N, C-alpha and C positions, 0 to 999 in steps of 0.2 A: 569195583565197588560202586554202588549207586550213590550219586551225589544228592543228598537231601539237606534241607534246612531243619534244624531242631524245632524251631517254632516259626513256620512261615507266616502265620497270621500276625504274630507279634512284629516281625520285620515289616510286613505290609502295612500295618497300622502306624508304626513309627515312621516309616518312609512317607506314607500318605500325609501324616501331620506335618512333617518337616518340609517336604517338597510342596505340598498344598499351601502351607503358610508362606513360604518364600515366593511362590507364584502369585498368590493373592496380594502380598505386600508390594511386589513389583508392579502389578497392574494398578493398584491404588496409587502408588508413587507416580507412575506414568500419567494417570488421570490428573493428579494434583499438579504436576509439572505443566500439563496442557491447559491448566486453568479450569478443570472440571472437578466436580464433587467426587472424591474417591469412593464414597458410599454408593455411588451409582453403579460401580462395577458389580458387586454381588446382586444388586437389584436387576441389572441387565442380564445376568446369568439366570436369575429366577424367571425372567420374562421368556426365556426359551421354552419353558414348560408351563408357564402360568401367564397367559395374556394380560391379566389384570394387575400384574406385579408392579408396573410403573406407578400405580395409584394406591398401592396397598401399604405403604409405609414400612415400619419396622418388621412386619411379618415377611415382607418380600426380601428384606436384608437377610433374615435368618434362613429362609428357603434358598436364597442364592448361595449362601455359604455352605449349606448342607449339600446342595447340588454340586457345587464346585468340588467339595471334598469327596463326594461320591464318584464323580468323574475321575478325579485324581486317583482314587482307590483302584478303579478299573485299570488306569494307566500303569500303576504300580504292580498290580496283580499280574498283568500280562508280562511285565519285565521279570518279576520274580519267578514266575512259572517257566519262562524261557531260560533264565539263568540257572535254574535247578537242573536243566537238561543239557545245557551248552556250556562247556568249560571255558570256551573263549570269552564269553561275556564276563565271567568273574576273573579271568586271568588278566584282562585288559579293561579295567573299569573306566578309565578316562576315555579311551577310544569308543568303547561300547556306549558309554553315557552320552558322548557327543552325538554318535549316530542315532541313538534312541531319541534324544532330544530333537534332532532334525526330523525323525519320523513322526514324533508327536506333533511338531509344528505343522508338518505337511497334512497329517490326518485332520487336525483341528481346522486349519485355515483353507485347505483345498477340498475337504469333504464335509466335515460336520457343520461348520458355520455356513457354508454356501447352501447346504440342504435346508437349514433352518431359516436363514435370511438370504435368499438368492439375490435380492435387490441390493444388498449391502456388501456381500462377500463373493469372491475375493476382492479385496481392496487394500492396496499397499502404498505406503509412502516409504521413503528411505528410512525415516525415523521409526515408524511403527514396525517395519520389517526388522530393523536392528534390535529394537526392544523385544519383540516377540522371539527372535532367534536367541538372544541373550537369556531370556527367561526360560524358554523351553530347554535349552542346552545347559547353561551354567547353573540355573536354579532348580531344575527338575531332573534332567537326564543324568548329569554327572553325580549329584548327591545320591540319587536313587541307585545308580550303578555302584558307587563306592560303598554305600551301606550294604547292599546285597553281597558284594564281593567280600566285605569284611565279615559278614555273618557266615558265609559259606567257608571262608578261610578259618575262622575261629572254630567252627564245627569240625572242619578237616583236621586242624591241629589237635583238637580234643580226641579225635579218632585215630591220630597218628598218620594222617594223610595230608595232602595239600589240595587246594581248590582245583588245581589242574589235573588231579588224578582221575 
């Protein structure tokens, strides 16, 4: 039997909103703890695509949030698509969430950010490394994997099967 989600877009949107919000709140919290303005986080994200964002005020804040959630949606969509085809990902949501969070961290910090800002990335301190791993694994990877697993298990139960079928 083919494993499908009843409403993959609904799951993707819900997971994007939850994981994206947790990730943004963690980044804002880390900025605040470091003595920086937490609103600078989404503005910094906006500056990846909009060079004038740092001087644009509230518009940059909105663009940064939209860009953050668009990127998160891609991260979620990739995982949901993979989980629909790979029973192991839904059978072991904690393990697969941890692994996916580590992959997300590596892609963002070793590929995406260095391509956009080669003079700044990669750059790690023990604190920023720990914060980023925590955010990508615990606040993004694991909740995403858990929500996806639950969605597929609920669908499987309704069809009289299990997620591992």
